[in-house]
N, CA, C and O atoms as CSV, one atom per row, in Angstrom:
chain,resi,resn,atom,element,x,y,z
A,1,MET,N,N,-168.403,-37.561,200.180
A,1,MET,CA,C,-168.500,-38.184,201.483
A,1,MET,C,C,-167.502,-39.338,201.563
A,1,MET,O,O,-167.402,-40.151,200.644
A,2,LYS,N,N,-166.768,-39.399,202.670
A,2,LYS,CA,C,-165.782,-40.457,202.860
A,2,LYS,C,C,-166.411,-41.667,203.534
A,2,LYS,O,O,-167.280,-41.535,204.396
A,3,LEU,N,N,-165.960,-42.838,203.129
A,3,LEU,CA,C,-166.368,-44.098,203.733
A,3,LEU,C,C,-165.627,-44.241,205.060
A,3,LEU,O,O,-164.417,-44.020,205.115
A,4,LYS,N,N,-166.329,-44.604,206.121
A,4,LYS,CA,C,-165.718,-44.773,207.439
A,4,LYS,C,C,-165.475,-46.255,207.679
A,4,LYS,O,O,-166.409,-47.055,207.741
A,5,VAL,N,N,-164.180,-46.607,207.816
A,5,VAL,CA,C,-163.761,-47.994,207.957
A,5,VAL,C,C,-163.056,-48.169,209.299
A,5,VAL,O,O,-162.166,-47.393,209.646
A,6,ALA,N,N,-163.459,-49.194,210.053
A,6,ALA,CA,C,-162.803,-49.524,211.313
A,6,ALA,C,C,-162.125,-50.873,211.171
A,6,ALA,O,O,-162.643,-51.779,210.518
A,7,ILE,N,N,-160.951,-50.996,211.796
A,7,ILE,CA,C,-160.224,-52.251,211.830
A,7,ILE,C,C,-160.043,-52.635,213.293
A,7,ILE,O,O,-159.580,-51.828,214.098
A,8,VAL,N,N,-160.410,-53.872,213.636
A,8,VAL,CA,C,-160.187,-54.398,214.982
A,8,VAL,C,C,-159.288,-55.623,214.837
A,8,VAL,O,O,-159.675,-56.630,214.244
A,9,ASP,N,N,-158.086,-55.519,215.389
A,9,ASP,CA,C,-157.123,-56.606,215.275
A,9,ASP,C,C,-156.147,-56.489,216.428
A,9,ASP,O,O,-155.748,-55.381,216.785
A,10,LYS,N,N,-155.757,-57.601,217.014
A,10,LYS,CA,C,-154.811,-57.590,218.128
A,10,LYS,C,C,-153.386,-57.327,217.667
A,10,LYS,O,O,-152.536,-56.938,218.467
A,11,ASP,N,N,-153.119,-57.536,216.381
A,11,ASP,CA,C,-151.788,-57.308,215.818
A,11,ASP,C,C,-151.652,-55.840,215.426
A,11,ASP,O,O,-152.055,-55.439,214.334
A,12,VAL,N,N,-151.086,-55.051,216.319
A,12,VAL,CA,C,-150.987,-53.604,216.120
A,12,VAL,C,C,-150.109,-53.268,214.922
A,12,VAL,O,O,-150.412,-52.330,214.185
A,13,ASN,N,N,-149.035,-54.010,214.715
A,13,ASN,CA,C,-148.162,-53.755,213.568
A,13,ASN,C,C,-148.907,-53.949,212.253
A,13,ASN,O,O,-148.782,-53.135,211.338
A,14,TYR,N,N,-149.679,-55.022,212.160
A,14,TYR,CA,C,-150.468,-55.285,210.951
A,14,TYR,C,C,-151.481,-54.168,210.714
A,14,TYR,O,O,-151.626,-53.677,209.595
A,15,MET,N,N,-152.183,-53.771,211.784
A,15,MET,CA,C,-153.175,-52.694,211.644
A,15,MET,C,C,-152.527,-51.411,211.152
A,15,MET,O,O,-153.072,-50.735,210.280
A,16,ASN,N,N,-151.372,-51.072,211.701
A,16,ASN,CA,C,-150.695,-49.845,211.303
A,16,ASN,C,C,-150.277,-49.879,209.844
A,16,ASN,O,O,-150.410,-48.879,209.138
A,17,ARG,N,N,-149.768,-51.031,209.380
A,17,ARG,CA,C,-149.405,-51.162,207.962
A,17,ARG,C,C,-150.633,-51.056,207.065
A,17,ARG,O,O,-150.602,-50.383,206.035
A,18,LEU,N,N,-151.700,-51.717,207.456
A,18,LEU,CA,C,-152.931,-51.673,206.671
A,18,LEU,C,C,-153.482,-50.248,206.611
A,18,LEU,O,O,-153.878,-49.768,205.549
A,19,GLN,N,N,-153.500,-49.584,207.759
A,19,GLN,CA,C,-153.988,-48.203,207.812
A,19,GLN,C,C,-153.124,-47.291,206.933
A,19,GLN,O,O,-153.655,-46.454,206.203
A,20,LYS,N,N,-151.818,-47.446,207.000
A,20,LYS,CA,C,-150.911,-46.621,206.197
A,20,LYS,C,C,-151.172,-46.816,204.708
A,20,LYS,O,O,-151.224,-45.843,203.955
A,21,ASN,N,N,-151.339,-48.075,204.275
A,21,ASN,CA,C,-151.605,-48.345,202.862
A,21,ASN,C,C,-152.932,-47.754,202.406
A,21,ASN,O,O,-153.018,-47.186,201.317
A,22,PHE,N,N,-153.965,-47.883,203.230
A,22,PHE,CA,C,-155.256,-47.294,202.879
A,22,PHE,C,C,-155.145,-45.779,202.780
A,22,PHE,O,O,-155.722,-45.172,201.878
A,23,GLN,N,N,-154.411,-45.164,203.699
A,23,GLN,CA,C,-154.265,-43.711,203.691
A,23,GLN,C,C,-153.483,-43.234,202.476
A,23,GLN,O,O,-153.793,-42.184,201.912
A,24,LEU,N,N,-152.473,-43.997,202.068
A,24,LEU,CA,C,-151.694,-43.622,200.889
A,24,LEU,C,C,-152.525,-43.700,199.619
A,24,LEU,O,O,-152.438,-42.825,198.757
A,25,LYS,N,N,-153.330,-44.747,199.504
A,25,LYS,CA,C,-154.070,-44.982,198.268
A,25,LYS,C,C,-155.459,-44.343,198.238
A,25,LYS,O,O,-155.952,-43.984,197.168
A,26,TYR,N,N,-156.096,-44.198,199.410
A,26,TYR,CA,C,-157.495,-43.769,199.433
A,26,TYR,C,C,-157.765,-42.639,200.421
A,26,TYR,O,O,-158.865,-42.556,200.968
A,27,ALA,N,N,-156.795,-41.776,200.661
A,27,ALA,CA,C,-156.941,-40.717,201.666
A,27,ALA,C,C,-158.159,-39.835,201.414
A,27,ALA,O,O,-158.785,-39.358,202.360
A,28,ASP,N,N,-158.492,-39.620,200.164
A,28,ASP,CA,C,-159.625,-38.756,199.831
A,28,ASP,C,C,-160.965,-39.503,199.846
A,28,ASP,O,O,-162.015,-38.893,199.645
A,29,LYS,N,N,-160.934,-40.829,200.086
A,29,LYS,CA,C,-162.167,-41.617,200.028
A,29,LYS,C,C,-162.514,-42.324,201.331
A,29,LYS,O,O,-163.662,-42.720,201.533
A,30,ILE,N,N,-161.519,-42.490,202.230
A,30,ILE,CA,C,-161.736,-43.313,203.426
A,30,ILE,C,C,-161.212,-42.628,204.687
A,30,ILE,O,O,-160.119,-42.062,204.689
A,31,ASN,N,N,-162.006,-42.686,205.759
A,31,ASN,CA,C,-161.544,-42.354,207.105
A,31,ASN,C,C,-161.338,-43.673,207.826
A,31,ASN,O,O,-162.239,-44.512,207.865
A,32,MET,N,N,-160.147,-43.863,208.401
A,32,MET,CA,C,-159.815,-45.121,209.066
A,32,MET,C,C,-159.800,-44.944,210.581
A,32,MET,O,O,-159.350,-43.923,211.102
A,33,TYR,N,N,-160.299,-45.957,211.268
A,33,TYR,CA,C,-160.250,-46.034,212.726
A,33,TYR,C,C,-159.697,-47.410,213.066
A,33,TYR,O,O,-160.157,-48.410,212.515
A,34,VAL,N,N,-158.716,-47.479,213.964
A,34,VAL,CA,C,-158.135,-48.774,214.323
A,34,VAL,C,C,-158.274,-49.014,215.823
A,34,VAL,O,O,-158.140,-48.097,216.633
A,35,PHE,N,N,-158.545,-50.267,216.169
A,35,PHE,CA,C,-158.746,-50.668,217.565
A,35,PHE,C,C,-158.093,-52.019,217.791
A,35,PHE,O,O,-158.182,-52.908,216.944
A,36,SER,N,N,-157.443,-52.174,218.926
A,36,SER,CA,C,-156.886,-53.472,219.286
A,36,SER,C,C,-157.800,-54.203,220.268
A,36,SER,O,O,-157.516,-55.331,220.668
A,37,ASP,N,N,-158.892,-53.556,220.649
A,37,ASP,CA,C,-159.836,-54.112,221.623
A,37,ASP,C,C,-161.261,-53.910,221.103
A,37,ASP,O,O,-161.669,-52.782,220.825
A,38,ILE,N,N,-162.006,-54.993,220.974
A,38,ILE,CA,C,-163.371,-54.920,220.444
A,38,ILE,C,C,-164.276,-54.062,221.320
A,38,ILE,O,O,-165.168,-53.389,220.804
A,39,GLU,N,N,-164.067,-54.073,222.623
A,39,GLU,CA,C,-164.904,-53.264,223.514
A,39,GLU,C,C,-164.696,-51.773,223.272
A,39,GLU,O,O,-165.644,-50.992,223.351
A,40,LYS,N,N,-163.462,-51.377,222.978
A,40,LYS,CA,C,-163.199,-49.965,222.653
A,40,LYS,C,C,-163.884,-49.590,221.345
A,40,LYS,O,O,-164.370,-48.469,221.191
A,41,PHE,N,N,-163.922,-50.524,220.409
A,41,PHE,CA,C,-164.654,-50.271,219.169
A,41,PHE,C,C,-166.136,-50.053,219.456
A,41,PHE,O,O,-166.736,-49.102,218.955
A,42,TYR,N,N,-166.726,-50.938,220.266
A,42,TYR,CA,C,-168.144,-50.783,220.613
A,42,TYR,C,C,-168.394,-49.432,221.276
A,42,TYR,O,O,-169.407,-48.789,221.001
A,43,GLN,N,N,-167.486,-48.996,222.145
A,43,GLN,CA,C,-167.621,-47.690,222.805
A,43,GLN,C,C,-167.595,-46.556,221.779
A,43,GLN,O,O,-168.333,-45.580,221.912
A,44,SER,N,N,-166.748,-46.685,220.761
A,44,SER,CA,C,-166.632,-45.625,219.747
A,44,SER,C,C,-167.910,-45.459,218.936
A,44,SER,O,O,-168.171,-44.386,218.391
A,45,LEU,N,N,-168.706,-46.524,218.857
A,45,LEU,CA,C,-169.950,-46.450,218.079
A,45,LEU,C,C,-170.955,-45.472,218.687
A,45,LEU,O,O,-171.918,-45.089,218.022
A,46,LYS,N,N,-170.746,-45.068,219.928
A,46,LYS,CA,C,-171.611,-44.072,220.554
A,46,LYS,C,C,-171.371,-42.696,219.950
A,46,LYS,O,O,-172.240,-41.826,220.009
A,47,GLU,N,N,-170.176,-42.499,219.362
A,47,GLU,CA,C,-169.804,-41.189,218.826
A,47,GLU,C,C,-169.638,-41.163,217.312
A,47,GLU,O,O,-169.853,-40.126,216.685
A,48,VAL,N,N,-169.258,-42.297,216.717
A,48,VAL,CA,C,-168.940,-42.326,215.295
A,48,VAL,C,C,-169.670,-43.483,214.627
A,48,VAL,O,O,-169.647,-44.608,215.127
A,49,TYR,N,N,-170.318,-43.209,213.496
A,49,TYR,CA,C,-170.911,-44.283,212.699
A,49,TYR,C,C,-169.827,-44.864,211.801
A,49,TYR,O,O,-169.022,-44.119,211.242
A,50,VAL,N,N,-169.797,-46.172,211.658
A,50,VAL,CA,C,-168.824,-46.858,210.814
A,50,VAL,C,C,-169.575,-47.588,209.705
A,50,VAL,O,O,-170.541,-48.304,209.965
A,51,ASP,N,N,-169.123,-47.400,208.467
A,51,ASP,CA,C,-169.744,-48.059,207.319
A,51,ASP,C,C,-169.264,-49.501,207.167
A,51,ASP,O,O,-170.043,-50.392,206.830
A,52,VAL,N,N,-167.959,-49.723,207.423
A,52,VAL,CA,C,-167.345,-51.034,207.214
A,52,VAL,C,C,-166.485,-51.384,208.424
A,52,VAL,O,O,-165.710,-50.556,208.902
A,53,LEU,N,N,-166.625,-52.609,208.914
A,53,LEU,CA,C,-165.787,-53.118,209.989
A,53,LEU,C,C,-164.993,-54.301,209.462
A,53,LEU,O,O,-165.565,-55.269,208.962
A,54,LEU,N,N,-163.661,-54.218,209.577
A,54,LEU,CA,C,-162.775,-55.330,209.251
A,54,LEU,C,C,-162.159,-55.785,210.553
A,54,LEU,O,O,-161.587,-54.979,211.288
A,55,MET,N,N,-162.269,-57.086,210.852
A,55,MET,CA,C,-161.732,-57.562,212.120
A,55,MET,C,C,-161.050,-58.904,211.974
A,55,MET,O,O,-161.364,-59.691,211.081
A,56,ASP,N,N,-160.098,-59.151,212.883
A,56,ASP,CA,C,-159.382,-60.414,212.922
A,56,ASP,C,C,-160.384,-61.551,213.097
A,56,ASP,O,O,-161.348,-61.423,213.851
A,57,SER,N,N,-160.156,-62.649,212.408
A,57,SER,CA,C,-161.102,-63.767,212.466
A,57,SER,C,C,-161.149,-64.435,213.835
A,57,SER,O,O,-162.076,-65.192,214.124
A,58,SER,N,N,-160.152,-64.160,214.685
A,58,SER,CA,C,-160.175,-64.739,216.030
A,58,SER,C,C,-161.068,-63.939,216.980
A,58,SER,O,O,-161.360,-64.386,218.089
A,59,ILE,N,N,-161.495,-62.767,216.545
A,59,ILE,CA,C,-162.385,-61.925,217.339
A,59,ILE,C,C,-163.789,-62.073,216.768
A,59,ILE,O,O,-163.991,-61.901,215.566
A,60,LYS,N,N,-164.738,-62.381,217.600
A,60,LYS,CA,C,-166.110,-62.561,217.129
A,60,LYS,C,C,-166.960,-61.348,217.518
A,60,LYS,O,O,-166.994,-60.938,218.678
A,61,ALA,N,N,-167.629,-60.797,216.538
A,61,ALA,CA,C,-168.494,-59.637,216.772
A,61,ALA,C,C,-169.819,-60.088,217.370
A,61,ALA,O,O,-170.334,-61.155,217.036
A,62,GLU,N,N,-170.357,-59.274,218.245
A,62,GLU,CA,C,-171.690,-59.510,218.792
A,62,GLU,C,C,-172.675,-58.730,217.928
A,62,GLU,O,O,-172.713,-57.500,217.963
A,63,ALA,N,N,-173.469,-59.462,217.155
A,63,ALA,CA,C,-174.364,-58.846,216.182
A,63,ALA,C,C,-175.255,-57.774,216.806
A,63,ALA,O,O,-175.536,-56.760,216.167
A,64,GLY,N,N,-175.701,-57.982,218.038
A,64,GLY,CA,C,-176.573,-57.020,218.697
A,64,GLY,C,C,-175.911,-55.695,219.007
A,64,GLY,O,O,-176.602,-54.708,219.260
A,65,LYS,N,N,-174.587,-55.648,218.995
A,65,LYS,CA,C,-173.864,-54.414,219.283
A,65,LYS,C,C,-173.461,-53.655,218.025
A,65,LYS,O,O,-172.934,-52.545,218.107
A,66,LEU,N,N,-173.708,-54.252,216.858
A,66,LEU,CA,C,-173.319,-53.622,215.598
A,66,LEU,C,C,-174.495,-52.877,214.985
A,66,LEU,O,O,-175.630,-53.351,215.034
A,67,PRO,N,N,-174.224,-51.709,214.407
A,67,PRO,CA,C,-175.306,-50.953,213.776
A,67,PRO,C,C,-175.867,-51.684,212.554
A,67,PRO,O,O,-175.132,-52.355,211.830
A,68,GLU,N,N,-177.136,-51.550,212.342
A,68,GLU,CA,C,-177.777,-52.144,211.176
A,68,GLU,C,C,-177.222,-51.499,209.916
A,68,GLU,O,O,-177.038,-50.284,209.860
A,69,GLY,N,N,-176.959,-52.310,208.917
A,69,GLY,CA,C,-176.483,-51.798,207.638
A,69,GLY,C,C,-174.972,-51.686,207.519
A,69,GLY,O,O,-174.466,-51.373,206.441
A,70,MET,N,N,-174.241,-51.935,208.595
A,70,MET,CA,C,-172.793,-51.872,208.552
A,70,MET,C,C,-172.256,-53.154,207.907
A,70,MET,O,O,-172.693,-54.255,208.242
A,71,ALA,N,N,-171.307,-53.002,206.982
A,71,ALA,CA,C,-170.677,-54.166,206.347
A,71,ALA,C,C,-169.603,-54.719,207.276
A,71,ALA,O,O,-168.897,-53.958,207.937
A,72,LEU,N,N,-169.482,-56.032,207.324
A,72,LEU,CA,C,-168.514,-56.688,208.198
A,72,LEU,C,C,-167.671,-57.655,207.384
A,72,LEU,O,O,-168.196,-58.443,206.598
A,73,GLY,N,N,-166.363,-57.587,207.576
A,73,GLY,CA,C,-165.440,-58.522,206.939
A,73,GLY,C,C,-164.442,-59.016,207.948
A,73,GLY,O,O,-164.014,-58.265,208.825
A,74,TYR,N,N,-164.063,-60.279,207.835
A,74,TYR,CA,C,-163.071,-60.855,208.737
A,74,TYR,C,C,-161.733,-60.941,208.024
A,74,TYR,O,O,-161.671,-61.344,206.862
A,75,LEU,N,N,-160.664,-60.567,208.709
A,75,LEU,CA,C,-159.306,-60.682,208.198
A,75,LEU,C,C,-158.750,-62.016,208.667
A,75,LEU,O,O,-158.890,-62.360,209.841
A,76,CYS,N,N,-158.126,-62.768,207.780
A,76,CYS,CA,C,-157.560,-64.052,208.183
A,76,CYS,C,C,-156.294,-64.329,207.394
A,76,CYS,O,O,-156.099,-63.795,206.302
A,77,ASP,N,N,-155.440,-65.166,207.953
A,77,ASP,CA,C,-154.215,-65.561,207.273
A,77,ASP,C,C,-154.570,-66.431,206.081
A,77,ASP,O,O,-155.474,-67.264,206.153
A,78,MET,N,N,-153.854,-66.232,204.986
A,78,MET,CA,C,-154.063,-67.063,203.798
A,78,MET,C,C,-153.251,-68.329,203.953
A,78,MET,O,O,-152.028,-68.275,204.074
A,79,ALA,N,N,-153.916,-69.457,203.951
A,79,ALA,CA,C,-153.232,-70.737,204.144
A,79,ALA,C,C,-152.619,-71.250,202.840
A,79,ALA,O,O,-151.565,-71.886,202.858
A,80,ASP,N,N,-153.267,-70.978,201.726
A,80,ASP,CA,C,-152.808,-71.487,200.436
A,80,ASP,C,C,-152.764,-70.357,199.429
A,80,ASP,O,O,-153.266,-69.261,199.680
A,81,GLY,N,N,-152.168,-70.631,198.307
A,81,GLY,CA,C,-152.178,-69.683,197.214
A,81,GLY,C,C,-150.990,-68.741,197.261
A,81,GLY,O,O,-150.064,-68.930,198.050
A,82,PRO,N,N,-151.024,-67.712,196.400
A,82,PRO,CA,C,-149.911,-66.776,196.318
A,82,PRO,C,C,-149.659,-66.122,197.675
A,82,PRO,O,O,-150.594,-65.680,198.343
A,83,GLY,N,N,-148.418,-66.067,198.065
A,83,GLY,CA,C,-148.066,-65.429,199.318
A,83,GLY,C,C,-148.234,-66.303,200.540
A,83,GLY,O,O,-148.085,-65.817,201.661
A,84,ALA,N,N,-148.541,-67.582,200.362
A,84,ALA,CA,C,-148.738,-68.474,201.510
A,84,ALA,C,C,-147.488,-68.466,202.379
A,84,ALA,O,O,-146.365,-68.543,201.881
A,85,GLY,N,N,-147.701,-68.374,203.672
A,85,GLY,CA,C,-146.590,-68.350,204.610
A,85,GLY,C,C,-146.048,-66.960,204.861
A,85,GLY,O,O,-145.218,-66.774,205.750
A,86,GLN,N,N,-146.497,-65.984,204.101
A,86,GLN,CA,C,-146.083,-64.606,204.307
A,86,GLN,C,C,-147.138,-63.900,205.149
A,86,GLN,O,O,-148.195,-64.461,205.436
A,87,ASP,N,N,-146.840,-62.666,205.540
A,87,ASP,CA,C,-147.798,-61.888,206.331
A,87,ASP,C,C,-148.850,-61.318,205.391
A,87,ASP,O,O,-148.868,-60.116,205.126
A,88,THR,N,N,-149.708,-62.165,204.898
A,88,THR,CA,C,-150.732,-61.792,203.943
A,88,THR,C,C,-152.070,-62.243,204.487
A,88,THR,O,O,-152.180,-63.333,205.047
A,89,ARG,N,N,-153.085,-61.418,204.328
A,89,ARG,CA,C,-154.398,-61.782,204.844
A,89,ARG,C,C,-155.452,-61.592,203.775
A,89,ARG,O,O,-155.286,-60.818,202.833
A,90,ALA,N,N,-156.530,-62.315,203.946
A,90,ALA,CA,C,-157.674,-62.215,203.050
A,90,ALA,C,C,-158.851,-61.688,203.835
A,90,ALA,O,O,-158.858,-61.731,205.065
A,91,VAL,N,N,-159.832,-61.198,203.136
A,91,VAL,CA,C,-161.057,-60.721,203.784
A,91,VAL,C,C,-162.187,-61.664,203.419
A,91,VAL,O,O,-162.397,-61.974,202.246
A,92,SER,N,N,-162.905,-62.114,204.417
A,92,SER,CA,C,-164.066,-62.978,204.227
A,92,SER,C,C,-165.265,-62.291,204.839
A,92,SER,O,O,-165.243,-61.944,206.020
A,93,GLN,N,N,-166.308,-62.089,204.061
A,93,GLN,CA,C,-167.487,-61.401,204.555
A,93,GLN,C,C,-168.402,-62.350,205.284
A,93,GLN,O,O,-168.409,-63.554,205.029
A,94,GLY,N,N,-169.180,-61.791,206.199
A,94,GLY,CA,C,-170.190,-62.567,206.884
A,94,GLY,C,C,-170.176,-62.327,208.372
A,94,GLY,O,O,-169.158,-61.936,208.943
A,95,ILE,N,N,-171.297,-62.561,208.988
A,95,ILE,CA,C,-171.366,-62.336,210.433
A,95,ILE,C,C,-171.517,-63.632,211.198
A,95,ILE,O,O,-171.130,-63.693,212.364
A,96,SER,N,N,-172.065,-64.672,210.589
A,96,SER,CA,C,-172.280,-65.911,211.333
A,96,SER,C,C,-171.014,-66.752,211.434
A,96,SER,O,O,-170.806,-67.441,212.432
A,97,GLY,N,N,-170.172,-66.701,210.415
A,97,GLY,CA,C,-168.927,-67.452,210.430
A,97,GLY,C,C,-167.881,-66.669,209.682
A,97,GLY,O,O,-168.203,-65.904,208.773
A,98,SER,N,N,-166.646,-66.850,210.048
A,98,SER,CA,C,-165.593,-66.038,209.433
A,98,SER,C,C,-165.301,-66.475,208.015
A,98,SER,O,O,-164.883,-65.653,207.199
A,99,GLY,N,N,-165.506,-67.743,207.691
A,99,GLY,CA,C,-165.161,-68.215,206.357
A,99,GLY,C,C,-163.667,-68.337,206.155
A,99,GLY,O,O,-163.212,-68.601,205.042
A,100,CYS,N,N,-162.900,-68.151,207.208
A,100,CYS,CA,C,-161.436,-68.188,207.115
A,100,CYS,C,C,-160.889,-69.519,207.573
A,100,CYS,O,O,-159.708,-69.615,207.907
A,101,ASP,N,N,-161.705,-70.537,207.599
A,101,ASP,CA,C,-161.268,-71.859,208.086
A,101,ASP,C,C,-160.356,-72.523,207.096
A,101,ASP,O,O,-159.892,-73.637,207.335
C-alpha cells in the first residue's frame, strides 16, 4: 500500500521540485498530490484520503476540515544552519502552530 501525501504551497516551482524528488526516490511507496490552493485541497478530500499533508507555514489549516488521523507538517524556510539563505525548507509538525518561527 502506498502512502498518500499532499503538498499545499503557493510556490509552484518548489512544489514541482519536491514532487519530482519524492517520485524519483519513493515512486513505489508514495502517491503525491500537489495543490496551490488550500480550498482545492479540501475539495479533493471528498474523493481521496490523504495520509500526510505538508503545507507552507503561511497557510493555516482548518482543523475541522482535516480528516482524523491525518499527519500534518508545515514547510518553512530555514533561517539558520546548513543551507541558510538557499531555497531549503524544513518540516515542522503540529496543527496549533507551525513551529517555523
